Structure formats: C-alpha cells, structure tokens
C-alpha positions in Angstrom: -184.0 25.1 92.1 -180.8 26.0 90.3 -178.8 23.5 92.2 -181.2 20.7 91.4 -181.1 21.5 87.8 -177.3 21.4 87.7 -177.3 17.9 89.4 -179.7 16.6 86.8 -177.7 17.9 84.0 -174.6 16.2 85.3 -176.5 12.9 85.7 -177.8 13.2 82.1 -174.3 13.7 80.8 -173.3 10.4 82.3 -176.0 8.3 80.6 -176.1 7.1 77.0 -178.7 8.8 74.8 -180.2 5.5 73.8 -180.9 3.8 77.0 -179.9 2.0 80.1 -176.1 1.5 79.7 -174.2 3.8 82.0 -170.9 5.1 80.8 -168.5 6.0 83.6 -165.3 7.9 83.3 -162.4 5.7 84.4 -159.1 7.0 85.7 -156.2 5.5 83.8 -153.5 4.5 86.2 -150.1 3.9 84.5 -148.4 0.9 86.1 -145.1 -0.7 85.5 -144.7 -2.4 82.1 -143.7 -6.0 81.6 -140.5 -6.9 83.5 -137.3 -7.1 81.3 -135.1 -8.4 84.1 -135.4 -12.0 82.8 -134.5 -11.0 79.2 -131.5 -9.0 80.4 -130.3 -11.9 82.5 -130.8 -14.3 79.6 -128.8 -12.0 77.3 -125.9 -11.8 79.8 -125.7 -15.6 80.2 -125.7 -16.0 76.4 -122.9 -13.5 76.1 -120.9 -15.3 78.8 -121.4 -18.7 77.0 -120.3 -17.1 73.7 -117.2 -15.7 75.4 -116.4 -19.0 77.0 -116.7 -20.8 73.6 -114.4 -18.2 72.0 -111.8 -18.7 74.7 -112.1 -22.5 74.3 -111.6 -22.2 70.5 -108.6 -20.0 71.1 -107.1 -22.5 73.5 -107.6 -25.3 71.0 -105.9 -23.3 68.3 -103.0 -22.5 70.6 -102.8 -26.2 71.6 -102.7 -27.2 67.9 -100.0 -24.7 67.2 -97.8 -25.9 70.1 -98.4 -29.5 69.1 -97.4 -28.8 65.5 -94.3 -26.9 66.7 -93.3 -29.8 69.0 -93.7 -32.2 66.1 -91.7 -30.1 63.8 -89.0 -29.7 66.4 -88.9 -33.4 67.1 -88.6 -34.1 63.3 -85.9 -31.5 62.9 -83.9 -33.0 65.8 -84.3 -36.5 64.4 -83.1 -35.3 61.0 -80.2 -33.5 62.7 -79.2 -36.6 64.7 -79.3 -38.8 61.5 -77.3 -36.2 59.6 -74.6 -35.9 62.3 -74.4 -39.7 62.6 -74.0 -40.0 58.8 -71.4 -37.2 58.7 -69.5 -38.8 61.5 -69.6 -42.2 59.8 -68.5 -40.6 56.5 -65.6 -38.8 58.2 -64.5 -42.0 59.9 -64.6 -43.8 56.5 -62.6 -41.0 54.8 -60.1 -41.1 57.6 -59.6 -44.8 57.3 -59.3 -44.5 53.5 -56.7 -41.7 53.8 -54.7 -43.6 56.4 -54.8 -46.7 54.2 -53.6 -44.7 51.2 -50.8 -43.2 53.2 -49.6 -46.6 54.5 -49.8 -48.4 51.1 -46.3 -47.2 50.0 -44.9 -48.3 53.4 -46.3 -51.8 52.8 -44.7 -51.8 49.4 -41.3 -51.0 50.8 -41.7 -53.7 53.5 -42.5 -56.2 50.8 -39.4 -55.1 48.8 -37.3 -55.5 51.9 -38.6 -58.9 52.7 -38.2 -59.9 49.0 -34.4 -59.6 49.4 -34.4 -63.1 51.0 -32.2 -64.7 53.5 -29.0 -64.6 51.6 -26.3 -63.3 54.0 -24.9 -61.1 51.3 -28.2 -59.3 51.2 -28.1 -58.4 54.9 -27.1 -54.8 54.3 -29.9 -54.3 51.7 -32.4 -55.7 54.2 -31.2 -53.3 56.9 -31.4 -50.3 54.5 -34.9 -51.4 53.3 -36.2 -51.6 56.9 -34.6 -48.2 57.7 -36.3 -46.7 54.7 -39.7 -48.1 55.8 -39.1 -46.7 59.3 -38.2 -43.2 57.9 -41.2 -43.3 55.7 -43.5 -44.2 58.5 -42.1 -41.3 60.6 -42.7 -39.0 57.7 -46.3 -40.0 57.3 -46.9 -39.7 61.1 -45.3 -36.3 61.2 -47.5 -35.2 58.3 -50.5 -36.1 60.4 -49.3 -34.1 63.3 -47.7 -37.0 65.3 -44.3 -36.4 66.8 -42.0 -38.6 68.8 -40.0 -37.6 71.9 -37.0 -39.1 73.7 -36.7 -37.8 77.3 -33.3 -39.2 78.0 -31.5 -36.9 80.5 -34.7 -35.1 81.5 -36.4 -35.0 84.9 -38.9 -37.9 85.2 -42.5 -36.7 84.6 -45.2 -39.3 85.3 -47.5 -37.5 82.9 -45.1 -38.0 80.0 -43.0 -41.0 81.1 -43.6 -44.6 82.2 -40.9 -45.9 84.5 -40.0 -49.5 83.7 -37.3 -49.7 86.3 -34.8 -47.7 88.4 -31.1 -48.0 88.9 -28.4 -46.1 90.7 -26.1 -43.9 88.6 -23.1 -42.0 90.0 -23.1 -38.4 89.4 -26.8 -38.3 88.5 -29.4 -37.1 91.0 -32.4 -39.3 91.6 -35.4 -39.0 89.3 -33.6 -38.4 86.1 -34.3 -40.5 82.9 -31.2 -42.6 82.3 -32.5 -44.5 79.3 -35.4 -44.4 76.9 -36.6 -48.0 76.1 -39.4 -46.8 73.8 -40.0 -43.3 72.5 -43.1 -41.4 73.5 -45.5 -39.9 70.9 -47.7 -36.8 70.9 -50.5 -35.7 68.6 -50.9 -31.9 68.5 -49.4 -31.7 72.0 -51.5 -34.5 73.5 -49.7 -37.6 74.7 -50.6 -40.6 72.6 -48.1 -42.9 74.4 -45.9 -42.1 77.3 -42.1 -42.8 76.8 -41.0 -46.0 78.5 -37.9 -45.2 80.5 -35.3 -46.3 83.1 -35.0 -43.7 86.0 -32.1 -43.0 88.3 -32.6 -43.7 92.0 
C-alpha cells in the first residue's frame, strides 16, 4: 500500500495542476558550439593578403627610389660631361690665345726684317733681323717647356734620332751621329720631333 502511494505521488508531480499537458524533465546535453574554423581561416587569408599588399607597396616605393636615383645619376653625369667638354674647349681656346699673344712679337720682328727690302747694303740688317726672330722663337718655346737637342757625336738612338743617310767615316765606329741635319725637340722630356741625322757606317 505504501509503495502504490509513492508511485502515485511521483506521477502527480509530473502532471500540471490544470489539466492534460504533461511536463517532462529533459536532460540538457551540451554539444559543441558553432564551428569557428571557417572564421579563423578567413582571418588568416585576410592577414596574408594584407601582408602581400604591404610588401607590394614597399617594393613599389623601393622601385621609385631606385628610378629617381638612376635619373639623378644620369642627369649628374650628363652635366659633368657637358662641364668637362666646356672646360676642355675653354682651355684649348685659352691655349690658342696665349700662343698667339706669345708669337705676335715674333711676327712683328719678321715684318721689320722683311721691311729692310732687297737693297744689297741692307743684307747684314736682314741677317740680324732673322737671327733676332729665331732667338725670340727659341726663347718663347723654352718658356713653354720646349727644348732643342743636337745629337752630333752621340750614339744613334732610333727613339730620338731619324737617320736620313749613312756614310763611312775613318776613325769613327759605326752607328755614331756624324751630322745633325735638323735638331730634335722635346717637351718636358717627351720627344716632339726626332733629330734628323747622318749616321756613320
């Protein structure tokens, strides 16, 4: 009797006081929540795209910097080339002007010598005038670092001498300069013109 009473009490506890609807206890089972894998993957892809865009922007900036540097270097070189060409041209013009100024007095002396005329009595004056012009030319050349050399009596040197002919000469060993037909000239030690000579054989 006691057991039957307890069963009925438990059944009454499960029914609603007002009527037919039966309320049953439900066990709540916790399951996995909504998946976040897709969101995480989406965030990773967005981060990668952002990094790629940053790298692309950096590459463009570097490209622009290198291009600007190359353009500046090219412009600087072009300016340098023009400046050197102008300086060279100016130096050449100054050299020509200086040479002309140095030779003008020599021309004056030549004109004076020629102005003596063909009078036989003026022969000595003409000779002296030409000698004066020659000496003045030598002086101008020496002032510019040019010097003449006469190798008569020296051993023949093909780097300094140009043999016009050879001839025998008693008492002289072969290969010696017997006569200088035209002097040689040097500028600061460098041969401008080899001496024209006759060499013993």
